[in-house]
C-alpha positions in Angstrom: 171.8 51.9 18.7 169.3 54.1 20.6 165.8 52.9 21.2 163.3 54.2 18.6 166.0 55.3 16.1 165.3 54.0 12.6 167.6 51.1 11.9 168.2 48.7 9.0 170.3 45.6 9.8 170.9 44.7 6.2 172.2 48.1 5.4 174.6 47.9 8.3 176.0 44.6 6.9 176.3 46.2 3.4 178.1 49.2 4.9 180.6 46.9 6.6 181.0 44.9 3.3 181.6 48.2 1.5 184.4 49.3 3.9 186.0 45.8 3.7 185.9 46.1 0.0 187.7 49.5 0.1 190.5 47.8 2.1 190.7 45.0 -0.5 190.9 47.6 -3.3 193.8 49.3 -1.7 195.8 46.2 -0.6 195.6 44.7 -4.1 196.3 48.1 -5.8 199.6 48.2 -3.8 200.5 44.7 -5.1 199.7 45.7 -8.7 201.7 48.9 -8.3 204.8 47.2 -7.0 204.6 44.6 -9.8 204.4 47.5 -12.3 200.9 46.4 -13.1 201.9 43.1 -14.5 198.3 41.9 -14.9 199.3 38.9 -16.9 201.5 37.5 -14.1 199.0 38.5 -11.3 195.5 37.8 -12.6 194.2 36.9 -9.2 195.3 40.3 -7.8 193.6 42.1 -10.7 190.4 40.0 -10.2 190.2 40.8 -6.5 190.8 44.4 -7.2 188.0 44.6 -9.7 185.6 42.4 -7.8 185.7 44.9 -4.9 185.0 47.9 -7.1 181.4 48.1 -5.9 182.8 49.5 -2.7 182.6 53.3 -3.1 179.4 53.5 -5.3 177.8 51.2 -2.7 178.8 53.6 0.1 177.1 56.5 -1.8 174.0 54.3 -2.2 173.9 53.5 1.5 174.3 57.2 2.4 171.2 58.1 0.3 169.3 55.1 1.9 170.2 56.0 5.4 169.4 59.7 5.0 166.0 58.8 3.7 165.6 56.3 6.6 166.4 59.0 9.1 164.8 61.9 7.4 161.7 60.8 5.6 160.7 64.5 5.8 163.2 67.2 6.1 161.4 69.7 8.3 164.4 71.9 9.2 167.2 72.2 6.7 169.4 74.0 9.4 169.0 71.1 11.9 169.7 68.6 9.1 173.0 70.4 8.2 174.1 70.6 11.8 173.6 66.9 12.4 175.6 66.0 9.2 178.7 67.8 10.4 179.9 65.0 12.7 181.9 63.2 10.1 184.0 66.4 9.4 185.7 66.1 12.8 187.5 62.7 12.0 188.0 63.8 8.4 190.1 66.8 9.3 191.8 64.9 12.1 193.0 62.1 9.7 193.7 64.6 7.0 196.3 66.3 9.2 197.7 62.9 10.3 198.3 61.9 6.7 199.5 65.3 5.6 202.1 65.7 8.3 203.1 62.1 9.2 202.2 59.6 6.5 202.7 61.6 3.4 204.7 64.6 4.6 205.2 67.4 2.1 208.0 69.8 3.2 207.7 71.7 -0.1 204.1 72.7 0.7 204.0 75.6 3.2 201.6 75.2 6.1 198.5 77.4 5.8 199.2 78.0 2.2 196.5 77.8 -0.5 197.9 74.4 -1.6 197.8 73.1 2.0 194.2 74.1 2.5 193.3 72.8 -1.0 194.7 69.3 -0.2 193.0 69.2 3.2 189.6 70.3 1.9 189.6 68.0 -1.1 190.8 64.9 0.7 194.1 64.8 -1.2 196.1 64.3 2.0 195.5 60.5 1.4 194.0 58.6 -1.5 190.9 57.3 0.4 189.9 60.7 1.9 188.3 62.1 -1.3 185.1 60.3 -0.5 184.2 62.5 2.4 184.1 66.0 0.7 182.3 64.3 -2.2 179.8 62.9 0.2 179.2 66.3 1.8 178.3 67.8 -1.5 175.5 65.3 -1.8 174.6 65.9 1.8 174.3 69.6 1.0 171.8 68.9 -1.8 169.9 66.1 -0.1 166.9 68.2 1.1 166.4 69.3 -2.5 167.1 66.0 -4.1 164.8 64.3 -1.6 161.9 66.6 -2.3 162.3 66.3 -6.1 162.6 62.5 -6.1 159.8 61.6 -3.8 157.3 64.0 -5.5 158.2 63.8 -9.1 160.2 60.7 -10.0 158.7 57.8 -12.0 160.0 54.8 -14.0 160.4 56.9 -17.2 162.5 59.5 -15.5 164.5 56.9 -13.7 165.3 55.2 -17.0 166.2 58.5 -18.7 168.5 59.6 -15.8 170.0 56.2 -15.6 171.0 56.3 -19.3 172.4 59.8 -18.8 174.5 58.5 -15.9 175.8 55.6 -18.0 176.7 58.0 -20.9 178.5 60.3 -18.5 180.5 57.3 -17.0 181.3 56.0 -20.5 182.7 59.4 -21.6 184.9 59.7 -18.5 186.2 56.1 -18.7 186.5 55.4 -22.4 187.1 58.8 -24.1 188.5 61.5 -21.8 188.7 61.6 -18.1 187.0 64.7 -16.6 189.5 67.0 -14.9 187.1 68.8 -12.7 187.5 69.7 -9.1 187.7 66.2 -7.7 184.9 66.3 -5.0 182.5 67.8 -7.5 183.3 65.3 -10.2 182.9 62.3 -7.8 179.6 63.7 -6.4 178.2 64.2 -9.9 179.3 60.7 -11.1 177.6 59.2 -8.0 174.5 61.5 -7.8 172.3 58.9 -9.5 173.3 55.9 -7.3 172.9 58.2 -4.2 169.4 59.0 -5.5 168.7 55.4 -6.0 169.5 54.8 -2.3 166.8 57.4 -1.4 164.3 55.8 -3.7 165.1 52.2 -2.6 164.5 53.2 1.0 161.2 54.9 0.2 159.9 52.0 -1.9 161.7 49.2 0.1 158.9 46.6 0.0 158.4 47.0 -3.8 162.1 46.7 -4.4 162.4 43.6 -2.3 159.5 42.0 -4.0 161.1 42.8 -7.4 164.4 41.2 -6.3 162.8 38.1 -4.9 160.9 37.5 -8.1 164.1 37.8 -10.3 166.7 36.7 -7.8 168.5 34.0 -9.8 168.4 36.1 -12.9 170.1 38.9 -11.0 172.8 36.5 -9.7 173.5 35.2 -13.2 173.7 38.8 -14.5 176.1 39.8 -11.7 178.5 36.9 -12.5 178.4 37.8 -16.2 179.0 41.5 -15.5 181.9 40.8 -13.2 183.5 38.5 -15.7 183.0 41.1 -18.5 184.4 43.8 -16.2 187.5 41.8 -15.5 188.1 41.0 -19.2 187.4 44.6 -20.2 190.0 46.0 -17.7 192.6 43.5 -18.6 192.2 44.0 -22.3 192.2 47.8 -22.2 195.2 48.0 -19.9 197.3 45.5 -22.0 196.4 47.4 -25.1 197.8 50.8 -24.0 198.9 50.4 -20.4 196.8 53.3 -19.0 196.4 52.9 -15.2 193.1 54.8 -15.4 191.5 51.7 -16.7 192.4 49.7 -13.6 191.8 52.4 -11.0 188.7 54.1 -12.1 185.5 53.2 -10.2 183.4 55.4 -12.4 182.5 53.3 -15.4 179.4 51.7 -16.8 180.4 48.1 -15.9 181.1 49.0 -12.3 177.8 50.9 -12.1 175.8 47.9 -13.3 177.9 45.5 -11.1 177.2 47.7 -8.0 173.4 47.7 -8.6 173.3 44.0 -9.0 175.6 43.3 -6.0 173.6 45.7 -3.8 170.2 44.2 -4.9 171.3 40.6 -4.3 173.0 41.0 -1.0 170.5 43.5 0.4 167.9 40.8 -0.2 170.0 38.1 1.3 171.0 40.2 4.3 167.4 40.8 5.1 167.2 37.1 6.1 170.2 37.3 8.4 169.3 37.5 12.1 172.5 36.3 13.7 175.7 37.9 14.7 173.9 41.1 15.7 176.5 42.1 18.3 179.4 41.6 15.9 177.7 43.4 13.1 176.9 46.4 15.3 180.6 46.5 16.5 181.9 46.3 12.9 179.5 49.0 11.8 180.7 51.2 14.8 184.3 50.9 13.7 183.7 50.9 10.0 184.6 54.5 9.3 187.6 54.3 11.7 188.8 51.3 9.5 188.2 53.5 6.4 190.4 56.3 7.8 193.2 54.2 9.4 193.8 51.2 7.1 196.1 53.0 4.7 198.6 53.4 7.6 198.6 49.6 8.2 199.2 49.0 4.5 202.4 51.1 4.9 203.3 49.1 8.0 202.8 45.8 6.3 204.9 46.6 3.3 207.7 48.1 5.3 208.1 45.3 7.7 206.6 42.2 6.1 205.3 42.7 2.6 208.5 43.6 0.7 210.2 40.3 1.8 207.1 38.1 1.1 206.5 39.8 -2.2 210.0 39.2 -3.4 209.5 35.5 -2.6 206.1 35.2 -4.1 205.5 37.6 -6.9 207.4 35.5 -9.5 204.7 32.8 -9.3 201.1 33.2 -10.3 199.9 30.6 -7.8 201.5 32.5 -4.8 199.1 35.4 -5.2 196.3 33.1 -3.9 197.9 33.2 -0.5 199.7 36.5 -0.7 196.7 38.7 -1.3 194.6 37.3 1.5 197.5 37.6 3.9 197.9 41.3 3.2 194.1 41.9 3.3 193.5 40.1 6.6 196.6 41.7 8.3 195.5 45.2 7.3 191.8 44.7 8.1 192.6 42.8 11.4 195.0 45.4 12.7 192.5 48.2 11.7 189.6 46.6 13.5 191.8 45.7 16.6 193.0 49.3 16.8 189.4 50.5 16.6 188.4 48.1 19.4 191.2 49.6 21.6 190.6 53.2 20.7 186.9 53.0 21.7 187.9 52.7 25.3 189.9 55.9 25.2 187.7 58.8 26.5 186.9 61.6 24.1 188.7 59.9 21.2 185.6 58.2 19.6 184.3 61.2 17.6 187.8 62.6 16.9 189.0 59.4 15.3 185.8 58.3 13.5 184.2 55.8 15.9 180.4 56.1 16.1 
């Protein structure tokens, strides 16, 4: 961290939490997939999977918050766009790695329209869609920022929030929007991205509000999480549509993310220990985001299939099986990031800050 640069310790911890939750979503999703989504036999796997669903909406919130923190006034749009381009380097690097080595597609000609479409939309691997969606919001940030800071008020926040919930409800309960994926994801996260900007701008007022209603918010979060788990389980058992499990864009997740973010942002404000560890984890967080899918493959190829065959028949075994997968994948990803940081000129290429 450079001297004088705007920095928020609590946001750094939230970012790390969000990336860890992304890993948990993907490790538990693999278990559910291999069990043919037997949510009755593996309730703990489903619960962990759903309890981590705050991850990607939280990362959009943090992106808005950090942009406002670093650019309280966008004096030069050109300079702003140039500085935002850094994340594209590891995005394209890892897109090529996944396209050619992890999920090779010999039927897709190199430099064809399909090839470029998959690279640019993040379809080379299932976690990469986040980056092009984020860049759409980056592009509009100077205009969103100006509009929000000058014109927004409680009434408009409520109206836009209700509109966001209605949009999420339509996509989740009635028919899934089949738009160009990055545009759809950006649109469904525009509101929470904007809330990040507003929360940074009115940080003291937001913290005062959370402090006054802290235990009420905790109770609501527990209630929403329980309702979210019950809803997903019931909907999936009813018609076995995987969309109900996998979708992160739904009203319950939106509310859960807001509550989770509020509670833990307030709590993390009080944390003043482990600074070196948090800074390191923040430094490698996007590297972990990019690389962890590879270690999921490694785990299941050499360890997971055997352990799964020994454990999946018993509900109680998921209590040790899921944590073992998660900590292996997370630990190997962090360890690799620690090693890679010492390789000259690889930091930017591979996603290390």
